[in-house]
C-alpha positions, 0 to 999 in steps of 0.5 A: 560349200563347207559343211560348217556353212551348210549347218549355218545356213540351216540355222538361218532357214529355221530362224527366218522360217519361223520369223513370219509367224513372229511377225504376225504376233508382233503385228497383233500388238502394234502397227507395222512401222512402230514394229520396225522401229522397235526391231532395229532400235534393239539391234543397234542398242546397246550393241552399238556401244561395244561393237566397233563400226566396220570399216565401210564407206558411209555411203555403202553402210547407208545403202545396206541399211536402207535396202536390207533393213528399211526397204525390205521390212517396211514393205514386208510388215505393211504387206502383212498388215494389209492382208498378206498371210504369213505362210504366203509371205514366207514363199513369195519373199523368196522371189528374192532368189531371182531378183538377186541372180538378176541384179548380180548379173547386171551389176556384178557381171556374174553369169546367169545359167540356162537353169537360172532362167528356167527356174524364174519362169517356172516360179513366175508361173507359180506366183501367177497361180498363187495370185488366183487366191487374191482378194480385194481387201484385208481380212477376207479369210485365206486369200491375200490381197493384191496390195499385200502381194505386190508389197511382198514382191517390193520387199524381195526386190529390196532384200535382193538389192541389199544382197548386191550391196553386201557383195560389193562391201566385200570382207568386213566385220559382219556383226558390226555391219548388221548392228551399225547398219541398223541405225539407218532404219530407226529414224525413217521407220519412226517418222513413218510410224508418226505419219501413217500410224499417229501419236495416239496409236503409238502411245497406246501400243507402247503403253499396252505392251503384251509379253507376246509383243516383247517376245516378237520384238526380241526375236526379230531383233536378235534371232532374225536380224543379228544372227540371221543377217550376220551369217547371211552376209558371211555366206554371200562374201564366201560364195557366188550370189547364185549359190547363197541366195537359193539356200533359202528355198527351205524357208517357205516350207518352214513358214508354211507349216509353222503358220498352219500349225501355230496361226491356223492358216491354210491356202486354197487348192490353186495356191497349194499347187502354185507354191509347189510350182514356185518350189520347183522353180527354186529347185531347178534354179539350185540343182539344174546346174548339176544335170547332165543337160547342163554339162552339154550346154556349158561345154566349151567350143574348144572341146566340141571341136577337139576331134577336128583339131587332132593331128 
């Protein structure tokens, strides 16, 4: 990966790592589906008046917006509203790495190497350890709820599916894709808010907006979405999904540290161990191909028989 692209990836990591603290701040001022509607409303407007629609078939534009924007954040926002701590959300959401590699192998025929499989198994063990801290309901200290955990995994799977859609779209104006893709979730989020949160709660939230809630919406719209997903899509188009998706492995440390410092969140001992194991799995997935074992496992049959073929 080029040095400038590594710097862009680092910027995404920092923005997305702090993103979880900002989501928690936003959820303190408004319900989750309303937060989603406002986020993407401000991504799309007024930018859509100045940014041309990308040359993408409407079905792919709808799929991109449906998975990357609506699916991922409907699940994630609701997960955090029902008991998923911000720091743990930043970690569990990175299971998108493994979903992405698996979906790319299934639909795009990208190869899955031994280190991807080992990384998935190691990370699964870490997620199981994290699950030991689950509680039955929201608001029970530092433990996360089962609903929050499962919904966050659903958000990761939706993000990964959107990654595959982004790769099938190919080279395109990424800013246009993000802005026009943001049109897709606005109405569904608004309808979900009306159905589950109700007009009275929506009106109360909008008429009592705090400065922190406004900041949260602006950060989520412009930093996390327009900047983050424009650059993320560009990297996915330039490099294989198995190389790009794992670059977000530094998001969980930023999320965990910022959540601890800014929100006072902490983990149980088993969850800290689980977090370390998940990170180890991500590291194996990213860097395992560079180990000497990888070279031996991927050696071609022809090279292994070369002494016999001489002469």
